[in-house]
C-alpha positions, 0 to 999 in steps of 0.5 A: 501451505507456504505458497498459500500464505505467500499468495494471500500476502500478495493479495493483501499487498495488491489490495493495499495499493488500491488505497493509495491510487489517485481515485482513492484520494477523493476529498484531498486537495479538492480545489487543486491539481492532481499534484496538490491532491497527491501531496495533501493525501501523502500528508494525511496517509503517508506514502505507499512504499513507507507505509507500516502495513505495506512494510509488514506485508513485504517483510512477511512475504520475504520471511515466508519465502525464505523458509524451506 
């Protein structure tokens, strides 16, 4: 059961990554370079590594993994 929860959390984590990739940045920095698009995106949505949902998923994986 524990492994199923961890597997589900890993799926959520991988899905969250998709929300922060370059193709998801459509509409950000529209008339600029990829770097400008990324900076504009980060100003609005933040950075993947410090996103509160991503952090919660990582913490949950760590907590569940530590259970015996």
